[in-house]
C-alpha positions in Angstrom: 34.0 87.0 114.9 33.5 89.0 117.4 34.5 92.8 117.6 37.4 92.2 120.0 39.0 89.6 118.0 38.2 91.8 114.9 40.0 94.8 116.5 43.2 92.5 117.5 43.8 91.1 113.8 43.3 94.7 112.7 45.6 96.3 115.0 48.3 93.6 113.9 47.8 93.7 110.5 48.1 97.8 110.7 51.4 96.9 112.9 52.7 94.6 110.3 52.1 97.0 107.2 53.6 99.7 109.4 56.7 97.7 110.3 57.3 96.8 106.7 56.5 100.2 105.6 59.1 102.1 107.7 61.9 99.4 107.4 62.1 100.1 103.5 64.8 102.1 102.6 65.0 104.2 99.4 68.8 103.5 98.8 69.3 103.9 95.1 72.8 103.0 94.8 71.8 99.5 96.4 69.0 99.1 93.7 71.9 100.0 91.1 74.0 97.3 92.3 71.4 94.5 91.8 72.6 92.2 89.6 76.0 93.7 89.1 79.0 91.8 90.8 81.0 94.1 93.0 84.6 93.0 91.5 83.5 93.3 87.8 83.4 96.3 85.6 80.0 97.9 85.0 80.8 98.7 81.3 83.4 97.0 78.9 84.1 98.7 75.7 86.3 98.4 72.8 88.0 101.0 70.4 88.2 103.8 72.9 88.8 107.3 71.7 88.4 110.0 74.5 89.1 113.6 74.2 90.1 115.9 76.7 89.1 119.6 76.0 89.4 122.8 77.6 87.1 125.8 76.5 86.6 123.9 73.3 90.6 123.6 72.9 91.8 119.8 72.5 94.1 119.3 75.7 94.8 115.4 75.2 93.4 112.4 73.4 93.3 109.3 74.8 93.2 105.8 72.5 92.8 102.2 73.5 91.7 99.0 72.1 89.8 98.3 75.4 88.5 100.1 78.8 86.7 98.5 81.7 84.9 101.0 83.5 84.7 100.4 87.4 82.2 103.5 88.3 80.4 101.3 90.5 83.4 101.4 92.9 83.4 104.0 95.7 86.9 105.0 94.2 85.9 104.8 90.7 88.4 104.3 88.0 88.7 103.2 84.3 91.2 100.2 83.5 93.0 99.9 80.0 94.4 96.3 80.4 95.7 96.5 76.5 97.4 99.7 76.7 97.0 103.1 75.6 98.2 106.1 73.5 97.9 109.2 75.0 98.7 112.2 72.8 99.1 115.8 74.7 98.7 118.9 72.8 100.9 122.2 73.9 99.6 125.6 73.5 100.8 125.5 69.8 99.2 122.4 68.8 102.1 120.3 68.9 101.9 116.7 69.8 103.8 114.6 72.5 102.6 111.0 72.8 102.8 108.5 75.7 102.5 104.8 75.2 102.0 102.2 77.9 100.9 98.6 78.1 98.9 98.9 81.0 96.9 102.1 82.3 94.4 103.1 85.0 92.4 106.4 84.9 91.1 107.5 88.2 88.3 110.0 88.0 87.7 111.6 91.0 91.4 112.5 90.9 92.0 113.0 87.2 95.1 111.1 87.5 96.4 108.6 84.9 98.7 105.8 86.0 100.9 104.6 83.0 102.5 101.1 83.3 104.7 98.9 81.4 107.2 99.7 78.9 106.2 103.2 79.0 107.4 105.5 76.0 106.9 109.2 75.8 108.1 111.1 72.4 107.8 114.8 72.2 107.5 116.9 69.1 110.9 117.7 69.3 111.7 114.1 68.7 112.9 113.7 72.5 112.3 110.2 74.0 111.6 109.1 77.4 111.6 105.5 78.3 110.4 103.9 82.0 108.2 101.5 83.6 106.0 103.7 85.0 104.6 107.2 84.7 101.6 109.6 86.0 100.0 112.2 84.3 97.9 114.7 86.3 95.4 116.0 83.9 94.3 118.8 86.8 98.0 120.4 87.0 99.0 119.1 83.7 102.1 117.4 85.0 104.0 114.3 84.2 106.1 112.7 86.7 107.7 109.1 88.0 110.1 108.0 90.6 111.2 105.0 88.8 114.5 104.6 86.7 114.3 106.6 83.2 116.1 107.1 80.0 116.0 110.2 78.3 117.3 110.4 74.5 117.4 113.7 73.1 119.6 115.4 70.4 123.2 114.6 71.1 122.1 113.2 74.8 121.6 109.8 76.2 120.8 110.1 79.8 119.8 107.7 82.8 118.5 108.5 86.0 115.9 108.2 88.6 112.7 110.1 88.7 111.6 112.8 86.1 109.1 115.7 86.3 107.7 117.9 83.6 105.0 120.1 82.5 103.0 119.3 79.8 105.1 121.1 77.1 108.0 119.3 78.5 110.0 122.7 78.3 110.7 122.4 82.1 111.5 119.2 83.2 113.8 117.7 85.9 115.5 114.3 86.3 117.1 113.3 89.4 120.5 111.5 89.9 121.2 111.9 86.0 124.2 110.0 84.5 125.3 109.5 80.7 126.4 111.3 77.6 125.5 115.0 77.2 126.6 116.9 73.9 127.8 120.3 75.1 127.8 123.1 72.1 130.9 125.8 72.6 
């Protein structure tokens, strides 16, 4: 081969190698997604016991028979298709519990969406029933815009909407109607 043909071949090979080299991207997220279907969970776990602490103090405990982890999504979340039991502890260590048939925990917003036969029981033996409720972990606030039923000592009230602090000391119910026992 003469020098000019060798020079052309060598320049062509160098151009191809440089094109391939500079066209490759180092995208770690894409590499992580290899073999993972976009609509499938990245993890499936059984018998979940998640504890939420603040300065070594137990604030809440989430129990569930099954969790599907979708942290591979742009807006990461964990799904609990078989329901949950959420235990919330107040400053004195008293337990209030929330049960639901289904739940989603949104990682980025720390919001828990509880759905289906939601029952809240406080350490004072008050009970609240609704079809959907939210627990905001950051603000430590529970709320719903759905129809609710509140049963307490001598009280059985129906309403729409409910807001409460984590201790269930300061709560508000909209459009309330029912039987309320009043002490003289």
